[in-house]
Backbone as a chain_set.jsonl record, in Angstrom:
{"seq": "MPTKKKVVRKVKTAVKRASAAPQGAAERLRNTWTSTVEAITAAESDLETQVKAVLRRNKISTKDASAMFKDLSALVGRERKKALRDLEHRLGAIQAQALKQRKAVGSAVDDAVQSTLARFNLPTRQEVRELTRKVDELSRKIDRFKR", "coords": {"N": [[-110.4, -21.985, -121.711], [-110.282, -18.929, -119.896], [-112.128, -16.015, -120.697], [-111.158, -12.601, -121.708], [-112.362, -10.723, -120.233], [-113.122, -12.01, -117.968], [-110.693, -12.645, -116.966], [-109.605, -10.106, -116.353], [-111.396, -9.335, -114.465], [-110.836, -11.171, -112.394], [-108.202, -10.381, -111.923], [-108.544, -7.727, -111.055], [-110.05, -8.355, -108.658], [-108.193, -9.711, -107.293], [-106.263, -7.834, -106.974], [-107.726, -5.923, -105.345], [-107.927, -7.567, -102.956], [-105.231, -7.937, -102.393], [-104.4, -5.262, -101.827], [-105.722, -4.588, -99.676], [-104.564, -5.555, -97.291], [-101.534, -5.12, -97.036], [-98.503, -6.911, -96.515], [-95.501, -6.672, -96.126], [-92.528, -7.613, -98.195], [-93.258, -9.787, -99.848], [-95.849, -9.514, -100.217], [-96.006, -6.945, -101.452], [-94.67, -7.617, -103.842], [-96.449, -9.485, -104.864], [-98.491, -7.527, -105.381], [-97.354, -5.869, -107.282], [-97.017, -7.804, -109.289], [-99.633, -8.481, -109.93], [-100.648, -6.014, -110.784], [-99.108, -5.597, -112.984], [-99.857, -7.719, -114.633], [-102.506, -6.989, -115.028], [-102.02, -4.473, -116.435], [-100.914, -5.369, -118.787], [-102.987, -7.024, -119.775], [-104.92, -5.047, -120.272], [-103.586, -3.56, -122.169], [-103.369, -5.43, -124.201], [-106.106, -5.719, -124.778], [-106.656, -3.101, -125.698], [-104.975, -2.95, -127.998], [-106.125, -4.985, -129.493], [-108.61, -3.819, -130.092], [-107.734, -1.572, -131.511], [-106.596, -2.75, -133.662], [-108.736, -4.049, -134.914], [-110.373, -1.877, -135.599], [-108.662, -0.515, -137.459], [-108.635, -2.633, -139.438], [-111.434, -2.56, -140.149], [-111.675, 0.091, -140.991], [-109.994, 0.159, -143.271], [-111.134, -1.734, -144.838], [-110.334, -4.552, -144.789], [-110.232, -7.99, -144.683], [-109.881, -10.416, -142.079], [-108.572, -12.697, -142.976], [-107.141, -11.727, -145.128], [-105.5, -9.815, -143.834], [-103.982, -11.499, -142.15], [-102.663, -12.958, -144.259], [-101.193, -10.894, -145.264], [-99.58, -10.311, -143.044], [-98.215, -12.711, -142.761], [-96.702, -12.615, -145.199], [-95.225, -10.304, -144.697], [-93.741, -11.144, -142.467], [-92.172, -13.131, -143.549], [-90.721, -11.561, -145.412], [-89.325, -9.923, -143.631], [-87.783, -11.893, -142.258], [-86.095, -12.774, -144.305], [-84.772, -10.45, -144.937], [-83.577, -10.136, -142.469], [-81.714, -12.33, -142.353], [-80.122, -11.712, -144.576], [-79.005, -9.348, -143.655], [-77.633, -10.3, -141.411], [-75.751, -12.009, -142.755], [-74.266, -10.024, -144.017], [-73.394, -8.613, -141.902], [-71.701, -10.456, -140.664], [-69.821, -10.822, -142.695], [-68.604, -8.252, -142.814], [-67.717, -8.062, -140.158], [-65.711, -10.099, -140.224], [-63.861, -8.848, -142.004], [-63.12, -6.672, -140.568], [-61.969, -8.046, -138.322], [-59.748, -9.271, -139.561], [-58.435, -6.985, -140.412], [-57.884, -5.864, -137.989], [-56.045, -7.8, -136.98], [-53.976, -7.549, -138.706], [-53.272, -4.87, -138.121], [-52.574, -5.165, -135.41], [-50.2, -6.723, -135.705], [-48.583, -4.989, -137.045], [-48.389, -2.892, -135.155], [-47.157, -4.39, -133.067], [-44.693, -4.876, -134.281], [-43.729, -2.309, -134.654], [-43.445, -1.477, -131.902], [-41.565, -3.328, -131.037], [-39.321, -2.545, -132.635], [-38.973, 0.106, -131.641], [-38.427, -0.517, -128.913], [-35.854, -1.866, -129.39], [-34.317, 0.185, -130.527], [-34.39, 2.077, -128.45], [-32.986, 0.531, -126.452], [-30.474, 0.256, -127.785], [-29.626, 2.974, -127.869], [-29.283, 3.488, -125.176], [-27.225, 1.891, -124.868], [-27.603, -0.808, -123.935], [-27.773, -4.339, -123.633], [-29.628, -6.655, -125.686], [-32.124, -9.106, -124.979], [-31.446, -11.353, -126.645], [-28.878, -10.82, -127.244], [-27.859, -11.085, -124.63], [-28.416, -13.768, -124.228], [-26.756, -14.977, -126.108], [-24.176, -14.11, -125.281], [-24.125, -15.435, -122.768], [-24.273, -18.133, -123.535], [-21.805, -18.33, -124.923], [-20.095, -17.689, -122.682], [-20.557, -19.955, -121.127], [-19.716, -21.977, -122.733], [-16.903, -21.295, -122.882], [-16.265, -21.621, -120.246], [-16.562, -24.365, -119.969], [-14.482, -25.238, -121.607], [-12.257, -24.197, -120.249], [-12.48, -25.709, -117.851], [-11.923, -28.303, -118.845], [-9.146, -27.953, -119.589], [-8.098, -27.627, -116.991], [-8.157, -30.145, -115.962]], "CA": [[-109.689, -20.769, -121.466], [-111.202, -17.865, -119.575], [-112.193, -14.807, -121.599], [-110.284, -11.538, -121.215], [-113.152, -10.032, -119.162], [-113.031, -12.776, -116.667], [-109.234, -12.487, -116.329], [-109.585, -8.769, -115.822], [-112.166, -9.255, -113.172], [-110.044, -11.867, -111.393], [-107.037, -9.527, -111.504], [-109.03, -6.691, -110.221], [-110.412, -8.839, -107.332], [-106.847, -10.147, -106.634], [-105.65, -6.445, -106.51], [-108.287, -5.414, -104.15], [-107.59, -8.355, -101.831], [-103.781, -7.61, -102.045], [-104.217, -3.897, -101.416], [-106.43, -4.472, -98.386], [-103.641, -5.761, -96.178], [-100.159, -5.41, -97.527], [-97.624, -7.447, -95.395], [-94.044, -6.902, -96.465], [-91.957, -7.728, -99.6], [-93.969, -10.766, -100.62], [-97.229, -8.882, -100.633], [-95.606, -5.863, -102.497], [-94.329, -8.364, -105.081], [-97.751, -9.878, -105.427], [-99.25, -6.428, -105.853], [-96.684, -5.609, -108.464], [-97.316, -8.73, -110.316], [-101.015, -8.379, -110.443], [-100.797, -4.738, -111.638], [-98.414, -5.84, -114.298], [-100.8, -8.65, -115.47], [-103.618, -6.02, -115.384], [-101.696, -3.484, -117.446], [-100.754, -6.197, -119.973], [-104.248, -7.406, -120.25], [-105.526, -3.891, -120.829], [-102.905, -3.181, -123.416], [-103.747, -6.498, -125.219], [-107.365, -5.398, -125.217], [-106.559, -1.921, -126.483], [-104.366, -3.325, -129.28], [-107.066, -5.727, -130.314], [-109.647, -2.963, -130.544], [-107.195, -0.682, -132.525], [-106.4, -3.519, -135.065], [-110.058, -4.261, -135.529], [-110.743, -0.623, -136.218], [-107.901, -0.302, -138.748], [-109.182, -3.52, -140.482], [-112.724, -2.086, -140.635], [-111.424, 1.371, -141.794], [-109.301, -0.114, -144.522], [-111.929, -2.821, -145.392], [-109.506, -5.67, -144.917], [-110.632, -9.045, -143.952], [-108.878, -10.953, -141.139], [-107.755, -13.551, -143.798], [-106.237, -10.786, -145.897], [-104.501, -9.322, -142.812], [-103.179, -12.657, -141.878], [-101.732, -13.249, -145.337], [-100.262, -9.74, -145.282], [-98.742, -10.515, -141.878], [-97.24, -13.761, -143.15], [-95.698, -12.046, -146.21], [-94.35, -9.294, -144.002], [-92.821, -11.919, -141.562], [-91.183, -13.793, -144.455], [-89.797, -10.504, -145.852], [-88.426, -9.497, -142.508], [-86.951, -12.886, -142.014], [-85.155, -12.718, -145.454], [-83.912, -9.219, -144.674], [-82.696, -10.364, -141.298], [-80.777, -13.157, -142.712], [-79.264, -11.006, -145.391], [-78.231, -8.419, -142.819], [-76.685, -11.113, -140.692], [-74.604, -12.425, -143.552], [-73.495, -8.948, -144.345], [-72.7, -8.269, -140.682], [-70.681, -11.531, -140.423], [-68.777, -10.587, -143.652], [-67.902, -7.119, -142.384], [-67.007, -8.355, -138.992], [-64.547, -10.827, -140.657], [-62.99, -7.971, -142.641], [-62.663, -5.944, -139.426], [-61.096, -8.919, -137.497], [-58.58, -9.336, -140.492], [-57.734, -5.673, -140.412], [-57.288, -5.773, -136.584], [-54.86, -8.605, -136.846], [-52.9, -6.918, -139.475], [-52.83, -3.72, -137.399], [-51.842, -5.628, -134.257], [-48.803, -7.208, -136.021], [-47.848, -3.809, -137.322], [-48.139, -2.132, -133.841], [-46.178, -5.148, -132.331], [-43.447, -4.686, -134.95], [-43.26, -0.952, -134.293], [-43.046, -1.47, -130.562], [-40.199, -4.071, -130.956], [-38.341, -1.664, -133.187], [-38.843, 1.204, -130.701], [-37.572, -1.055, -127.792], [-34.609, -2.089, -129.838], [-33.632, 1.47, -130.763], [-34.085, 2.585, -127.073], [-31.871, -0.314, -125.897], [-29.273, 0.621, -128.481], [-29.33, 4.285, -127.474], [-28.769, 3.349, -123.748], [-26.138, 0.86, -124.897], [-28.057, -1.957, -123.151], [-27.854, -5.517, -124.466], [-31.032, -7.189, -125.792], [-32.263, -10.589, -124.507], [-30.708, -12.243, -127.633], [-27.426, -10.69, -127.024], [-27.565, -11.733, -123.311], [-28.437, -15.285, -124.396], [-25.652, -15.348, -126.819], [-23.11, -14.084, -124.344], [-24.327, -16.52, -121.682], [-23.804, -19.359, -124.241], [-20.276, -18.238, -125.088], [-19.465, -17.926, -121.395], [-20.742, -21.429, -120.687], [-18.723, -22.687, -123.626], [-15.541, -20.955, -122.441], [-16.128, -22.246, -118.923], [-16.324, -25.814, -120.172], [-13.164, -25.391, -122.154], [-11.31, -23.994, -119.1], [-12.537, -26.965, -116.936], [-11.271, -29.321, -119.543], [-7.794, -27.661, -119.476], [-7.75, -27.778, -115.758], [-8.114, -31.59, -115.651]], "C": [[-110.648, -19.56, -121.041], [-111.131, -16.783, -120.51], [-111.369, -13.593, -120.869], [-111.016, -10.726, -120.105], [-113.057, -10.664, -117.875], [-111.575, -12.739, -116.045], [-109.087, -11.048, -115.684], [-110.274, -8.674, -114.515], [-111.377, -10.023, -112.096], [-108.824, -11.059, -111.035], [-107.525, -8.413, -110.737], [-109.385, -7.123, -108.774], [-109.103, -9.12, -106.589], [-106.12, -8.764, -106.169], [-106.297, -5.889, -105.358], [-108.046, -6.132, -102.877], [-106.113, -7.981, -101.342], [-103.628, -6.161, -101.459], [-104.962, -3.635, -100.028], [-105.524, -4.628, -97.226], [-102.322, -6.054, -96.603], [-99.241, -5.84, -96.294], [-96.193, -7.651, -95.8], [-93.747, -7.05, -97.972], [-92.781, -8.595, -100.421], [-95.256, -10.14, -101.072], [-97.072, -7.716, -101.6], [-95.24, -6.518, -103.861], [-95.588, -8.847, -105.706], [-98.509, -8.7, -106.026], [-98.637, -5.928, -107.175], [-96.949, -6.53, -109.585], [-98.731, -8.655, -110.908], [-101.252, -7.031, -111.18], [-100.251, -4.941, -112.894], [-99.279, -6.725, -115.194], [-101.987, -7.793, -115.933], [-103.304, -5.09, -116.421], [-101.553, -4.207, -118.79], [-102.037, -6.606, -120.495], [-105.024, -6.184, -120.821], [-104.928, -3.429, -122.0], [-103.228, -4.189, -124.476], [-105.188, -6.064, -125.636], [-107.449, -4.161, -126.039], [-106.033, -2.106, -127.893], [-105.433, -4.017, -130.196], [-108.22, -4.797, -130.841], [-109.044, -2.038, -131.644], [-106.958, -1.419, -133.855], [-107.728, -3.766, -135.656], [-110.557, -2.968, -136.273], [-109.951, -0.248, -137.432], [-108.342, -1.249, -139.771], [-110.498, -3.039, -141.026], [-112.59, -0.801, -141.571], [-110.955, 1.058, -143.162], [-110.107, -1.283, -145.329], [-111.133, -4.015, -145.761], [-109.987, -6.793, -144.03], [-109.541, -9.653, -143.038], [-107.98, -11.94, -141.976], [-106.707, -12.744, -144.551], [-105.095, -10.317, -144.92], [-103.557, -10.413, -142.394], [-102.17, -13.017, -142.95], [-100.741, -12.171, -145.396], [-99.103, -9.82, -144.214], [-97.648, -11.626, -142.269], [-96.22, -13.33, -144.13], [-94.692, -11.1, -145.586], [-93.285, -10.105, -143.16], [-91.76, -12.635, -142.482], [-90.17, -12.74, -145.064], [-88.826, -10.109, -144.81], [-87.42, -10.63, -142.291], [-85.831, -13.006, -143.106], [-84.159, -11.576, -145.25], [-83.005, -9.406, -143.537], [-81.578, -11.2, -141.574], [-79.673, -12.614, -143.562], [-78.407, -10.102, -144.613], [-77.25, -9.156, -141.928], [-75.506, -11.566, -141.458], [-73.661, -11.265, -143.776], [-72.73, -8.497, -143.119], [-71.488, -9.176, -140.448], [-69.462, -11.241, -141.439], [-67.987, -9.314, -143.214], [-67.123, -7.286, -141.039], [-65.704, -9.164, -139.221], [-63.512, -9.933, -141.249], [-62.377, -7.14, -141.458], [-61.632, -6.691, -138.69], [-59.658, -9.059, -138.29], [-57.691, -8.139, -140.306], [-57.056, -5.455, -138.997], [-56.147, -6.67, -136.385], [-53.716, -8.077, -137.547], [-52.349, -5.699, -138.675], [-52.01, -4.137, -136.099], [-50.389, -6.162, -134.568], [-48.023, -5.976, -136.317], [-47.429, -2.98, -136.159], [-47.033, -3.004, -133.146], [-44.775, -4.891, -132.964], [-42.821, -3.245, -134.641], [-42.725, -0.842, -132.867], [-41.661, -2.171, -130.361], [-39.167, -3.148, -131.504], [-38.056, -0.438, -132.222], [-38.036, 0.698, -129.482], [-36.111, -1.3, -128.21], [-33.81, -0.779, -129.962], [-33.373, 2.179, -129.405], [-32.884, 1.917, -126.41], [-30.529, 0.125, -126.521], [-28.736, 1.997, -128.045], [-28.679, 4.324, -126.097], [-27.553, 2.409, -123.656], [-26.416, -0.312, -123.985], [-28.09, -3.151, -124.093], [-29.325, -5.988, -124.526], [-31.006, -8.595, -125.203], [-31.487, -11.52, -125.35], [-29.317, -12.065, -127.383], [-26.961, -11.244, -125.69], [-27.45, -13.183, -123.431], [-27.166, -15.755, -125.073], [-24.354, -15.227, -125.956], [-23.002, -15.14, -123.234], [-23.821, -17.836, -122.348], [-22.405, -19.348, -124.424], [-19.635, -18.411, -123.755], [-19.383, -19.253, -120.893], [-19.687, -22.25, -121.498], [-17.294, -22.486, -123.274], [-15.247, -21.624, -121.082], [-15.895, -23.792, -119.029], [-14.968, -26.134, -120.672], [-12.011, -25.21, -121.064], [-11.311, -25.196, -118.192], [-11.866, -28.139, -117.645], [-9.741, -29.194, -119.47], [-7.263, -27.898, -118.081], [-7.499, -29.255, -115.313], [-6.849, -31.968, -116.297]], "O": [[-111.631, -19.246, -121.714], [-110.08, -16.614, -121.129], [-111.006, -13.627, -119.693], [-110.404, -10.149, -119.206], [-112.932, -10.033, -116.826], [-111.349, -12.794, -114.836], [-108.507, -10.883, -114.611], [-109.811, -8.024, -113.578], [-111.271, -9.535, -110.971], [-108.442, -11.068, -109.865], [-106.9, -8.13, -109.715], [-109.093, -6.417, -107.809], [-108.953, -8.799, -105.41], [-105.494, -8.677, -105.113], [-105.633, -5.411, -104.438], [-107.956, -5.511, -101.817], [-105.828, -7.764, -100.164], [-102.736, -5.944, -100.639], [-104.799, -2.601, -99.381], [-105.672, -3.909, -96.238], [-101.942, -7.223, -96.55], [-99.239, -5.209, -95.237], [-95.731, -8.792, -95.801], [-94.535, -6.693, -98.849], [-93.041, -8.274, -101.58], [-95.66, -10.266, -102.228], [-97.916, -7.519, -102.474], [-95.519, -5.94, -104.911], [-95.814, -8.672, -106.903], [-99.12, -8.849, -107.085], [-99.381, -5.596, -108.098], [-97.096, -6.099, -110.729], [-98.978, -8.743, -112.111], [-102.027, -6.995, -112.135], [-100.836, -4.512, -113.888], [-99.398, -6.473, -116.393], [-102.409, -7.87, -117.087], [-104.15, -4.841, -117.281], [-102.02, -3.709, -119.815], [-102.188, -6.533, -121.714], [-105.735, -6.349, -121.812], [-105.634, -2.908, -122.863], [-103.356, -3.787, -125.632], [-105.443, -6.055, -126.841], [-108.221, -4.119, -126.997], [-106.543, -1.525, -128.851], [-105.611, -3.721, -131.377], [-108.722, -5.016, -131.943], [-109.737, -1.735, -132.615], [-107.079, -0.873, -134.952], [-107.845, -3.694, -136.879], [-111.072, -3.014, -137.39], [-110.519, 0.301, -138.377], [-108.458, -0.842, -140.927], [-110.705, -3.086, -142.238], [-113.202, -0.641, -142.628], [-111.452, 1.623, -144.136], [-109.671, -1.686, -146.408], [-111.204, -4.483, -146.898], [-110.141, -6.632, -142.819], [-108.36, -9.384, -143.259], [-106.777, -12.02, -141.727], [-105.526, -13.09, -144.575], [-103.907, -10.44, -145.214], [-102.355, -10.161, -142.313], [-101.015, -13.333, -142.667], [-99.55, -12.436, -145.559], [-97.941, -9.478, -144.435], [-96.437, -11.462, -142.118], [-95.03, -13.605, -143.976], [-93.502, -11.1, -145.9], [-92.099, -9.772, -143.163], [-90.579, -12.689, -142.139], [-88.975, -13.002, -145.2], [-87.63, -9.974, -145.071], [-86.237, -10.322, -142.146], [-84.697, -13.332, -142.754], [-82.942, -11.714, -145.369], [-81.858, -8.958, -143.536], [-80.485, -10.888, -141.1], [-78.497, -12.929, -143.385], [-77.198, -10.049, -144.838], [-76.137, -8.676, -141.712], [-74.382, -11.542, -140.956], [-72.441, -11.425, -143.743], [-71.585, -8.057, -143.22], [-70.406, -8.717, -140.085], [-68.293, -11.394, -141.086], [-66.758, -9.348, -143.259], [-66.043, -6.727, -140.843], [-64.716, -8.956, -138.516], [-62.328, -10.199, -141.041], [-61.159, -6.962, -141.43], [-60.551, -6.17, -138.415], [-58.587, -8.964, -137.69], [-56.48, -8.204, -140.091], [-55.931, -4.979, -138.851], [-55.265, -6.301, -135.61], [-52.587, -8.133, -137.061], [-51.136, -5.519, -138.564], [-50.968, -3.569, -135.772], [-49.491, -6.034, -133.736], [-46.873, -5.883, -135.887], [-46.327, -2.432, -136.112], [-46.052, -2.431, -132.673], [-43.796, -4.712, -132.24], [-41.624, -3.067, -134.42], [-41.696, -0.209, -132.63], [-40.773, -1.694, -129.655], [-38.145, -2.973, -130.84], [-36.894, -0.056, -132.079], [-37.09, 1.358, -129.05], [-35.206, -0.968, -127.444], [-32.674, -0.725, -129.49], [-32.324, 2.79, -129.205], [-31.955, 2.548, -125.907], [-29.557, 0.334, -125.796], [-27.529, 2.162, -127.874], [-27.707, 5.039, -125.853], [-26.965, 2.171, -122.601], [-25.498, -0.771, -123.306], [-28.413, -2.979, -125.268], [-30.124, -5.774, -123.614], [-29.941, -9.167, -124.972], [-30.887, -12.448, -124.808], [-28.573, -13.042, -127.304], [-25.864, -11.79, -125.575], [-26.557, -13.81, -122.86], [-26.571, -16.765, -124.696], [-23.545, -16.154, -125.925], [-21.931, -15.621, -122.865], [-23.02, -18.555, -121.751], [-21.77, -20.348, -124.089], [-18.699, -19.202, -123.643], [-18.386, -19.7, -120.325], [-18.927, -23.063, -120.972], [-16.512, -23.433, -123.356], [-14.146, -22.111, -120.825], [-15.132, -24.386, -118.267], [-14.347, -27.119, -120.274], [-11.02, -25.939, -121.009], [-10.245, -25.667, -117.794], [-11.247, -28.94, -116.945], [-9.069, -30.212, -119.306], [-6.116, -28.321, -117.934], [-6.718, -29.521, -114.4], [-6.458, -33.134, -116.253]]}, "num_chains": 1, "name": "protein.A"}
């Protein structure tokens, strides 16, 4: 695996070549990609330098830092799982409450529609169905008497 310095040199060389003769969208995309790789490589190098400085300043060995990082990762994992369980529990409670409220709103809307129909003296669907059934029954009886 090439070292970071070699990668940075290769990227810089590629950027120089790419910037020499840009030719459309593909070339711009290549330029963007190479500058992104260069920026990430530089950021990685800066981060490594800063971490090393912090470790030296606090007199922490890399083994100790690794152990602390593992402990921190485990703690974060446990807290994440706990938060996820809590979130699922709260979401279930919210869903149950929403279902209850939806039923209450549906009932209120039905009552409002029924009272509005009653005020305008309009029949409900159920009343229309009942009347239709009675008319059909009477029609059958009349047909029987005609025979």
